C-alpha positions in Angstrom: -247.5 -68.6 44.7 -246.6 -68.6 41.0 -242.9 -69.3 40.2 -240.7 -66.7 38.5 -239.3 -67.8 35.2 -235.5 -67.5 34.7 -234.1 -67.4 31.2 -231.0 -69.6 30.7 -228.5 -68.5 28.1 -225.8 -71.1 27.4 -222.5 -69.6 26.3 -220.5 -72.8 25.9 -219.9 -72.1 22.2 -218.6 -68.5 22.8 -217.3 -68.0 26.3 -216.7 -71.7 26.9 -214.6 -72.0 23.8 -212.2 -69.5 25.4 -211.1 -72.4 27.6 -207.4 -72.8 27.0 -206.7 -75.3 24.1 -210.3 -75.6 23.0 -211.5 -74.9 19.5 -214.7 -76.5 18.2 -215.1 -77.2 14.5 -218.1 -75.8 12.6 -219.9 -79.2 12.6 -219.2 -79.7 16.3 -220.6 -76.3 17.1 -223.8 -77.2 15.1 -224.2 -80.5 16.9 -223.8 -78.8 20.4 -226.2 -76.0 19.4 -228.8 -78.5 18.2 -228.6 -80.5 21.4 -228.7 -77.5 23.7 -231.8 -76.1 22.1 -233.7 -79.3 21.2 -232.8 -81.6 24.1 -231.4 -79.5 27.0 -234.0 -76.8 26.1 -232.0 -73.8 27.2 -233.7 -70.5 26.2 -230.9 -69.1 24.1 -227.3 -69.8 23.1 -224.4 -67.5 22.5 -222.4 -69.2 19.8 -219.5 -66.9 18.7 -217.7 -63.6 18.7 -218.0 -61.6 15.5 -215.1 -61.1 13.1 -212.9 -63.7 14.8 -212.0 -66.0 11.9 -213.3 -67.5 8.7 -213.9 -70.7 10.6 -216.1 -68.9 13.1 -218.0 -67.3 10.2 -218.7 -70.7 8.7 -219.8 -72.1 12.1 -222.3 -69.3 12.7 -223.6 -69.6 9.1 -224.2 -73.3 9.6 -226.1 -72.7 12.9 -228.2 -69.8 11.6 -229.2 -71.8 8.5 -230.3 -74.7 10.6 -232.0 -72.4 13.2 -233.9 -70.5 10.6 -235.4 -73.7 9.2 -236.3 -75.0 12.7 -237.6 -71.8 14.2 -234.7 -71.1 16.6 -233.2 -68.1 14.9 -234.2 -65.6 17.6 -232.4 -67.9 20.2 -229.0 -67.6 18.4 -226.8 -64.8 19.8 -223.4 -63.4 18.8 -220.9 -61.3 20.8 -220.3 -58.0 18.9 -218.2 -54.9 19.5 -218.5 -51.1 19.4 -216.9 -50.9 16.0 -219.2 -48.9 13.8 -220.8 -51.1 11.2 -218.1 -53.8 11.1 -219.7 -56.3 13.5 -223.2 -55.6 12.2 -222.1 -56.3 8.6 -220.5 -59.6 9.7 -223.7 -60.6 11.4 -225.8 -59.7 8.4 -223.6 -62.0 6.2 -224.0 -64.9 8.7 -227.8 -64.5 9.0 -227.6 -63.9 12.8 -230.4 -61.7 14.3 -229.4 -61.1 17.9 -226.2 -59.4 19.0 -224.7 -59.1 22.5 -222.8 -55.8 22.3 -219.7 -55.6 24.5 -219.4 -52.2 26.2 -217.3 -51.0 29.1 -218.7 -51.5 32.6 -215.9 -49.9 34.6 -214.1 -46.6 34.3 -210.8 -48.4 34.5 -211.5 -50.4 31.3 -212.9 -47.3 29.6 -210.0 -45.0 30.5 -207.1 -47.4 29.9 -208.3 -49.6 27.1 -210.5 -47.3 25.0 -208.9 -44.0 26.2 -212.3 -42.3 25.8 -214.6 -40.3 28.0 -218.0 -41.8 29.1 -219.8 -39.4 26.8 -217.7 -40.5 23.8 -218.3 -44.1 24.6 -222.0 -43.7 25.0 -222.3 -41.9 21.7 -220.4 -44.7 19.9 -222.8 -47.3 21.6 -225.8 -45.2 20.4 -224.6 -45.3 16.8 -224.1 -49.1 16.9 -227.5 -49.8 18.5 -229.3 -47.5 16.1 -227.6 -49.2 13.1 -228.4 -52.6 14.5 -232.1 -51.6 14.8 -232.3 -50.3 11.3 -230.7 -53.6 10.1 -233.3 -55.8 11.8 -230.9 -57.0 14.5 -232.0 -57.1 18.2 -229.5 -55.9 20.7 -228.5 -57.0 24.2 -225.6 -55.2 26.0 -222.8 -56.5 28.1 -221.2 -54.2 30.7 -217.7 -55.7 30.6 -215.9 -55.6 34.0 -219.2 -54.6 35.6 -218.3 -56.2 38.9 -215.1 -54.1 39.3 -217.1 -51.1 38.1 -219.6 -51.6 40.9 -216.7 -51.9 43.4 -214.6 -49.0 42.2 -216.6 -46.7 39.9 -220.3 -47.2 40.7 -221.2 -43.7 39.6 -219.9 -44.5 36.1 -221.9 -47.8 36.1 -225.1 -45.9 36.9 -224.4 -43.3 34.3 -224.0 -46.1 31.7 -227.3 -47.7 32.9 -229.1 -44.4 32.8 -228.1 -44.1 29.2 -228.7 -47.8 28.2 -232.2 -47.9 29.7 -233.2 -45.2 27.3 -232.0 -47.2 24.3 -233.9 -50.0 22.4 -232.0 -52.7 24.3 -233.8 -56.0 25.2 -231.5 -57.2 28.0 -228.6 -55.7 30.0 -225.9 -58.4 30.8 -224.0 -58.0 34.0 -220.7 -60.0 33.9 -218.4 -60.7 36.8 -215.6 -60.7 34.1 -212.7 -61.6 36.4 -214.7 -63.7 38.8 -214.0 -61.4 41.8 -217.4 -61.2 43.5 -218.4 -62.6 46.8 -222.0 -63.8 47.3 -222.9 -60.8 49.5 -221.6 -58.4 46.8 -223.4 -60.3 44.1 -226.7 -59.7 46.0 -226.0 -56.1 46.9 -224.8 -55.0 43.4 -227.6 -56.7 41.5 -230.3 -55.6 44.0 -229.2 -51.9 43.7 -229.5 -52.1 39.9 -232.8 -54.1 39.7 -234.5 -51.7 42.2 -233.2 -48.6 40.4 -234.3 -49.8 37.0 -237.5 -51.9 37.5 -238.6 -51.8 33.9 -235.4 -53.3 32.5 -234.3 -57.0 32.2 -230.9 -57.9 33.7 -228.9 -61.1 33.4 -226.0 -62.3 35.5 -222.8 -63.8 34.0 -220.7 -65.4 36.7 -217.1 -66.6 36.5 -215.5 -69.1 38.9 -212.1 -67.7 39.8 -212.8 -68.2 43.6 -215.0 -71.2 43.1 -218.0 -69.1 44.0 -219.9 -68.9 40.8 -222.9 -71.1 41.8 -223.1 -69.3 45.2 -223.0 -65.9 43.4 -225.7 -67.1 41.0 -227.9 -68.0 43.9 -227.5 -64.5 45.4 -228.1 -62.7 42.1 -231.3 -64.6 41.7 -232.4 -63.6 45.2 -231.6 -60.0 44.3 -234.0 -60.2 41.3 -232.0 -60.9 38.2 -234.0 -62.1 35.3 -231.6 -64.5 33.5 -228.4 -66.5 33.9 -225.4 -67.2 31.6 -224.0 -70.7 32.1 -221.7 -73.1 30.3 -221.6 -76.9 30.0 -219.0 -78.4 32.4 -218.3 -74.9 33.6 -216.0 -74.3 30.6 -214.6 -70.8 30.1 -211.6 -68.6 30.3 -209.2 -69.2 33.3 -211.3 -71.2 35.8 -214.4 -71.1 33.7 -218.0 -70.0 34.1 -220.9 -71.0 36.3 -221.6 -74.7 35.3 -225.0 -75.5 33.7 -225.6 -78.8 35.5 -224.8 -77.6 39.0 -226.7 -74.4 38.7 -229.9 -76.1 37.4 -229.8 -78.6 40.2 -229.4 -75.9 42.8 -232.3 -73.9 41.4 -234.6 -76.9 41.5 -233.6 -78.1 45.0 -232.9 -74.8 46.9 -234.7 -72.1 45.0 -238.1 -73.6 44.3 -239.7 -70.2 43.7 -237.8 -70.0 40.3 -238.3 -72.2 37.3 -236.4 -72.8 34.0 -237.1 -74.7 30.8 -234.0 -77.0 31.2 -234.4 -80.7 30.9 -232.3 -82.2 33.7 -232.2 -85.7 32.1 -230.2 -84.3 29.2 -227.5 -82.6 31.3 -225.2 -85.7 31.4 -225.6 -86.3 27.7 -224.5 -82.7 26.7 -221.7 -82.9 29.3 -220.2 -86.0 27.7 -220.6 -84.6 24.2 -218.8 -81.4 25.1 -216.1 -83.4 26.9 -215.5 -85.4 23.7 -215.5 -82.4 21.4 -213.4 -80.2 23.6 -210.9 -82.8 24.8 -211.2 -81.3 28.3 -211.8 -84.2 30.7 -214.5 -83.9 33.3 -213.1 -84.4 36.8 -214.5 -87.7 38.1 -215.9 -85.8 41.2 -217.5 -82.9 39.4 -221.0 -82.5 40.7 -223.8 -84.0 38.7 -221.8 -85.0 35.7 -218.6 -86.6 37.1 -218.2 -90.3 36.7 -217.9 -91.0 40.5 -220.5 -88.6 41.9 -223.2 -91.3 42.1 -220.9 -94.0 43.4 -221.0 -95.0 47.0 -217.5 -96.1 48.2 -217.8 -96.7 51.9 -219.4 -100.0 52.9 -221.4 -98.3 55.7 -223.0 -96.1 53.0 -224.0 -99.0 50.9 -225.4 -100.7 54.0 -227.4 -97.6 54.8 -228.8 -97.5 51.3 -230.2 -101.0 51.9 -231.8 -99.8 55.2 -234.3 -97.2 54.1 -232.0 -95.3 51.7 -230.2 -93.6 54.6 -227.5 -92.0 52.3 -229.8 -90.8 49.5 -230.3 -87.1 48.9 -232.4 -85.0 46.4 -229.5 -85.6 44.0 -230.8 -88.8 42.7 -228.9 -90.1 39.6 -232.2 -90.9 37.8 -232.9 -87.2 37.6 -230.0 -86.8 35.3 -230.4 -90.0 33.3 -227.8 -91.8 35.4 -227.5 -94.8 37.7 -226.1 -95.3 41.3 -223.2 -97.6 41.6 -221.2 -99.1 44.5 -217.4 -98.9 44.4 -215.1 -101.9 45.0 -212.0 -101.1 47.0 -210.4 -101.1 50.4 -213.3 -99.3 52.0 -215.8 -101.8 50.5 -218.0 -103.7 52.9 -220.3 -106.7 52.3 -223.1 -104.3 51.3 -221.1 -102.9 48.4 -220.2 -106.3 47.1 -223.8 -107.6 47.5 -225.2 -104.6 45.6 -222.8 -105.3 42.7 -223.5 -109.1 42.8 -227.3 -108.4 42.7 -226.8 -106.4 39.5 -224.8 -109.3 38.1 -227.4 -111.8 39.2 -224.9 -113.7 41.4 -225.6 -115.1 44.9 -222.8 -116.2 47.3 -222.9 -117.8 50.7 -222.0 -115.6 53.7 -218.6 -117.5 54.0 -217.8 -117.0 50.3 -219.0 -113.4 50.4 -216.6 -112.7 53.3 -213.7 -114.2 51.3 -214.5 -112.2 48.2 -214.8 -109.0 50.3 -211.4 -109.6 51.9 -209.8 -110.1 48.5 -211.2 -106.8 47.2 -210.0 -105.0 50.3 -206.5 -106.5 49.7 -206.5 -105.2 46.1 -207.7 -101.8 47.3 -204.8 -101.6 49.8 -202.5 -102.0 46.8 -204.3 -99.1 45.1 -205.7 -101.4 42.4 -208.8 -100.1 40.7 -211.5 -102.8 40.9 -214.6 -102.5 38.6 -217.8 -104.5 38.5 -216.4 -106.1 35.3 -213.6 -107.6 37.4 -215.9 -109.0 40.0 -216.7 -112.4 38.4 -213.0 -113.0 37.9 -212.3 -112.2 41.5 -215.0 -114.6 42.6 -213.7 -117.3 40.4 -210.1 -116.8 41.6 -211.1 -116.7 45.3 -213.4 -119.7 45.2 -210.9 -121.7 43.1 -208.1 -120.9 45.5 -210.3 -121.9 48.5 -210.9 -125.3 46.9 -207.2 -126.1 47.0 -205.5 -126.9 50.3 -202.4 -124.8 50.5 -199.5 -127.0 51.6 -197.1 -125.2 49.2 -196.7 -121.5 49.7 -194.6 -119.2 47.5 -193.3 -117.0 50.4 -191.3 -114.4 48.4 -189.7 -113.8 45.0 -187.6 -111.1 43.3 -187.8 -110.7 39.5 -185.3 -108.7 37.6 -185.1 -107.5 34.0 -182.4 -105.5 32.4 -181.0 -104.5 28.9 -178.8 -107.1 27.2 -178.9 -109.4 30.3 -181.0 -112.4 30.9 -183.9 -111.9 33.3 -183.4 -113.6 36.7 -185.5 -114.7 39.6 -184.9 -115.5 43.2 -187.6 -117.6 44.8 -188.4 -118.6 48.4 -190.9 -121.4 48.9 -192.3 -123.3 51.9 -193.3 -127.0 51.9 -195.1 -127.4 55.2 -192.4 -126.5 57.7 -189.5 -126.6 55.2 -188.2 -123.4 53.6 -186.2 -123.4 50.3 -184.6 -120.7 48.3 -183.1 -120.7 44.8 -182.1 -118.4 42.0 -182.1 -118.8 38.2 -182.1 -117.1 34.9 -184.4 -117.5 31.9 -185.7 -116.1 28.7 -188.2 -114.0 30.5 -189.2 -113.2 34.1 -191.7 -116.1 34.3 -189.2 -118.5 32.7 -186.6 -117.5 35.2 -189.1 -118.0 38.0 -189.9 -121.5 36.6 -186.2 -122.4 36.4 -185.7 -121.4 40.0 -188.8 -123.5 40.9 -187.4 -126.5 39.1 -184.2 -126.3 41.1 -186.2 -126.4 44.3 -188.4 -129.3 43.1 -185.4 -131.3 42.1 -184.5 -131.3 45.8 -187.8 -132.9 46.5 -187.4 -135.3 43.6 -190.6 -134.0 41.9 -191.0 -133.4 38.2 -193.1 -130.4 37.5 -195.9 -130.9 35.0 -195.5 -129.7 31.4 -197.0 -126.2 30.7 -199.1 -126.7 27.5 -200.9 -123.4 27.2 -200.6 -119.9 28.7 -203.3 -117.2 28.2 -203.8 -113.7 29.5 -207.0 -111.8 29.4 -208.5 -108.6 30.7 -212.1 -108.6 32.0 -214.5 -107.2 29.3 -214.8 -103.5 29.9 -211.8 -103.5 32.2 -209.0 -101.0 31.9 -205.3 -101.7 31.1 -204.3 -100.7 34.6 -206.9 -103.0 36.2 -206.9 -106.7 36.8 -205.7 -109.3 34.3 -206.3 -113.1 34.5 -203.6 -115.6 33.6 -204.8 -119.1 32.7 -202.2 -121.8 32.5 -202.9 -125.3 31.2 -200.7 -128.1 32.6 -200.5 -131.7 31.7 -200.9 -133.7 34.9 -201.2 -137.5 34.8 -202.1 -137.4 31.1 -204.9 -134.8 31.6 -205.1 -131.1 30.9 -205.6 -129.1 34.1 -206.2 -125.3 34.1 -205.2 -123.0 37.0 -205.9 -119.3 37.2 -204.3 -116.3 38.8 -205.6 -112.8 39.1 -203.6 -109.6 39.6 -202.9 -106.3 37.9 -199.4 -107.6 37.0 -199.3 -110.3 34.3 -196.2 -112.1 35.8 -197.6 -112.1 39.3 -201.0 -113.5 38.1 -199.0 -116.3 36.4 -197.1 -117.0 39.6 -200.4 -117.2 41.5 -201.7 -119.7 38.9 -198.5 -121.7 39.3 -198.9 -121.9 43.1 -202.3 -123.4 42.6 -200.8 -126.1 40.4 -198.1 -126.8 43.0 -200.7 -127.5 45.6 -202.6 -129.8 43.2 -199.6 -132.1 42.6 -198.7 -132.3 46.3 -195.4 -133.0 48.1 -194.1 -136.6 48.3 -191.7 -137.1 51.2 -188.4 -138.5 49.9 -184.8 -137.7 51.0 -182.3 -136.4 48.4 -179.6 -138.7 47.0 -176.1 -137.7 45.9 -177.3 -138.0 42.3 -180.1 -135.6 43.1 -177.6 -133.1 44.5 -175.5 -133.4 41.4 -178.4 -132.6 39.1 -179.4 -129.6 41.2 -175.8 -128.2 41.1 -175.8 -128.7 37.3 -178.8 -126.5 36.8 
C-alpha cells in the first residue's frame, strides 16, 4: 500500500516567536529558515506576521531574497489579515509570494471582535483573496478559533467553508487556537470537514494547552488531514504548539501509512540552534531533544542494555544524530560505571569497580551531579585512598565564616581508639582547620609537614557545581608528597587530602609532658 504524503509547515518563526520573551533578529530568522528548509527539509515555513514592525519587514526581505536565489520562494509564507490591500502591499514590498490569511472561524470571534455579520466578513475575505490573486500572491486561509467554532457554532464554520471552497484558496488551515481540543474531538471535527469537502486540502494547527497536541495531531491525521503545522521545541504562545521532533517521531513509529520529507537526524541540531537564539532552555527530559532523554540512570537498565538491549526502543538516539549515555549517581550500578569506563578506555578489577561504584553512590546521595568527565578523578581518588591504611580518621568538623570575624574550626579526630577535639581560628576556613589540627598533633608530639603547594582544579568539561579536586603538596622527610581530595566543596576536598597526609606520616606513641601541655595551651 502506498503511503500518504503529509506536508509539514514549520511556524517557529511566526507562531513560535509568540513565545513570551522571544524575539529573533533578522539574521537569526534567516539562519533558522535556511536550516529548516535545507537540512530539516520541512515543506514550508511561516516566517512572520505582516505589518508588525520594521524589523519584521527586514527579516522577511532577507529570507525572501535568499529564497528567490535558491528556489525556495514558494515555501515562504506570511500571516496576513483581512485589511483590504494593506497586508498585500506589505507582502509585495518584501517579495513574499504566499499569504496565510487570518479569518474568523467562530461566530464568537466574528461577533465580538469584528462586530460583523458572516456575509460582511465573507465579502471582505473575497476582496482580499481576489486582490492577492491579481497581485500574483497565492492564498491559504486560517479559520481562527476553528476548534471553538466547531464546538459552539458549527453551522457558521460550514457556512465559512462553503464560501471558501469556492474561492481560489490552496489550503484551508484549521487551528486549535486555544488548545482546547481532546483527541476524540480532533478526529470528529476534522473527519466531518474532510468528508464534506473531499476536493479541498486541510491542515491542522495544534496548540498544547492541555499537553494533548501530539495526540490531537495523531487523530487529525487518522481523520484525513493533509498537512500539519509544527514548531521547533514546541515553541508558541502560552504552552506552545505541537513540537516538530516528537510529532515526526510519532508519525514514523506509530503511523507508518504516512510519510514526510523531514530529516530526523537534523532535529537535534535545529532544536539546539533555536534554543540558543530564543534563550528558552529545553527541559532536559523533553522527548527527542532533551539532554537526558537518551541517558540510562538505573543500573538495572544499563545491565539490561548489555544483555540483548533489553531497554532499547524504536527511539534510538542515532536516529536523531545523538548518542546513548549512562548516568552516574545514586542509582548507578556496576553496569553504568562499566559502560562509561569502556567509553574512556579504562579497565578496573571487580574489587576496584565495586569501590568506585560505592563512591559514586555516596556522591549521588548528597545530590552531587557526577559526569563522565569526573570519573577519572573519582577513580584516582578512590584508588589513592585505598592504598593508604586509615589509622587516622577525621570524625567530624565544624567550619564557620562571618563578616569582620576570623573564620573558626572545631575538629574531632580519632587516632586508633583515642578521640581528640580542638577549636581554633585562622585566616580562612582551611587555615583555621589546620590550626585546630596542630593543637591536636601537639598532644601527640608530632610536627605536621610543611604545606608547600595547594592547587584546585575542576575536571575538564565539568560544571561549577560538580566535583573539584584539591591537590596539596607536603614536604615529608625532605621529599615532596602530593595528596588529593575530591568533593564538590573546595574546603572539604582539601580536608580529605589532608587526612591522606595524616595517615602517611603515621602516629608515634609518646605520652605528653608538662612542656607539651604548656605549648598546647599557648596556641
